[in-house]
C-alpha positions in Angstrom: 53.4 -36.1 -91.4 53.0 -37.0 -95.1 53.1 -40.8 -94.2 50.4 -40.4 -91.6 48.0 -38.6 -93.9 48.6 -41.2 -96.5 47.8 -44.0 -94.0 44.6 -42.3 -93.0 43.4 -42.0 -96.6 44.3 -45.6 -97.4 41.5 -47.3 -95.4 41.1 -45.6 -92.0 40.5 -48.7 -89.9 44.1 -49.7 -89.2 44.8 -50.7 -85.6 47.2 -48.3 -84.0 49.0 -48.1 -80.6 50.6 -45.1 -78.9 54.1 -45.3 -77.7 56.2 -43.0 -75.5 59.6 -42.6 -77.1 62.8 -42.0 -75.2 66.5 -42.2 -75.7 69.1 -44.4 -74.1 72.5 -43.4 -75.5 72.3 -43.3 -79.3 69.2 -45.5 -79.5 65.6 -44.5 -79.4 63.0 -46.8 -77.7 59.3 -46.9 -77.4 57.0 -48.3 -74.7 53.2 -48.6 -74.5 51.9 -45.2 -73.3 49.3 -47.0 -71.2 52.0 -48.2 -68.8 53.2 -44.6 -68.2 51.9 -42.9 -65.1 54.0 -39.8 -65.2 57.4 -38.3 -66.2 59.5 -36.6 -63.6 62.9 -34.9 -63.5 65.7 -37.0 -62.1 66.4 -36.8 -58.4 68.9 -38.8 -56.6 67.2 -41.8 -55.0 68.0 -43.3 -51.6 70.3 -46.2 -52.2 69.4 -49.7 -51.0 72.3 -51.8 -49.7 73.3 -54.9 -51.7 71.0 -54.0 -54.7 72.2 -54.6 -58.2 74.0 -51.6 -59.8 71.0 -50.9 -62.2 68.7 -50.4 -59.2 69.6 -46.8 -58.2 67.4 -46.9 -55.0 64.0 -45.7 -54.0 62.1 -42.4 -54.0 59.0 -41.3 -52.1 56.4 -40.4 -54.6 53.4 -38.9 -52.7 53.7 -41.4 -50.0 54.5 -44.4 -52.2 58.0 -45.9 -52.0 59.0 -46.4 -55.7 62.1 -48.4 -56.8 64.1 -46.7 -59.5 65.8 -48.7 -62.2 68.4 -47.0 -64.5 67.6 -48.6 -67.9 70.8 -47.2 -69.3 72.8 -49.4 -66.9 70.4 -52.4 -67.2 70.6 -52.4 -71.0 74.4 -51.8 -71.2 74.7 -48.2 -72.5 78.4 -47.2 -72.7 78.1 -44.0 -70.8 75.7 -43.0 -68.1 75.5 -39.3 -67.5 73.0 -37.5 -65.3 72.1 -34.0 -66.6 69.2 -31.7 -67.1 67.6 -34.0 -69.7 67.7 -37.1 -67.5 64.2 -38.1 -66.5 62.4 -40.8 -64.6 59.4 -42.4 -66.3 57.1 -43.6 -63.6 55.4 -46.8 -64.7 52.6 -49.0 -63.5 53.7 -52.6 -64.0 51.4 -55.3 -62.8 49.9 -53.1 -60.2 53.3 -51.9 -58.9 54.8 -48.4 -59.4 58.4 -48.5 -60.7 60.6 -45.6 -61.9 62.8 -46.0 -65.0 65.7 -43.6 -65.6 66.3 -42.6 -69.2 68.5 -40.1 -71.0 65.5 -38.1 -72.3 61.9 -38.4 -73.4 61.2 -37.6 -77.1 57.5 -37.7 -77.8 54.4 -39.8 -78.1 53.9 -41.6 -81.5 50.9 -43.4 -82.9 52.1 -46.4 -84.9 50.0 -48.6 -87.1 50.6 -52.4 -86.9 52.1 -52.3 -90.5 54.7 -49.8 -89.4 56.2 -52.3 -86.9 58.6 -55.0 -88.0 59.3 -58.1 -86.0 62.5 -57.9 -83.9 65.4 -59.9 -85.5 66.3 -63.2 -84.0 69.8 -63.0 -82.4 71.8 -66.1 -81.4 73.6 -64.5 -78.5 73.5 -64.8 -74.8 71.8 -61.4 -74.6 68.2 -61.5 -73.5 66.1 -59.7 -76.1 62.8 -61.2 -75.2 61.5 -57.8 -74.1 62.0 -56.3 -77.6 58.6 -56.6 -79.3 59.5 -55.0 -82.7 61.3 -52.3 -84.6 59.5 -49.4 -86.2 60.8 -47.1 -88.9 59.4 -43.6 -88.5 60.9 -41.3 -91.2 64.7 -41.4 -90.6 64.3 -42.8 -87.1 64.6 -46.4 -86.0 62.5 -47.1 -82.9 63.1 -50.2 -80.7 59.8 -51.1 -79.2 60.0 -52.9 -75.8 57.6 -54.7 -73.5 58.4 -52.7 -70.4 56.2 -54.9 -68.3 58.1 -58.0 -69.4 61.5 -56.3 -68.7 60.5 -54.9 -65.3 59.0 -58.2 -64.1 61.9 -60.3 -65.3 63.5 -62.5 -62.5 66.9 -60.7 -62.5 65.1 -57.4 -61.7 63.6 -58.9 -58.6 61.0 -56.1 -58.5 57.8 -57.8 -59.2 56.6 -61.3 -58.1 56.3 -63.4 -61.2 53.1 -65.0 -59.8 51.3 -61.6 -59.9 49.0 -61.5 -62.9 
């Protein structure tokens, strides 16, 4: 809290954004809170034949059929364990409702622009275009991601790229 109080005293008009933070394996991620519709406990979805392994299936959410993506599998976490902490973050991405399975939800953080560092350039075949920055919050390193960009990527096949 000390850092936040200091930031407020330093000028007061810094642009901030709120992020929902969650864990995937040992890493902590943050997504724009405005994309989050709700957080639900994990329930086994109905599997869809021939879908990629990271698409767990679909669930009926108050009459809306929602595809469920396991971000742990999609982002290559070593172990994927379903337990009492496993949750589904229900997102609104380009007008479509999508569920994202994560290990656990941590909290909501307000970050000033100057707390966010640019994501490092990596010369690998790994797609990191959805990573928007890295934030240091105390002892925590937070990987900020553009969940809309990730969920609407062509390999996900969930959202038509022509939808604005």
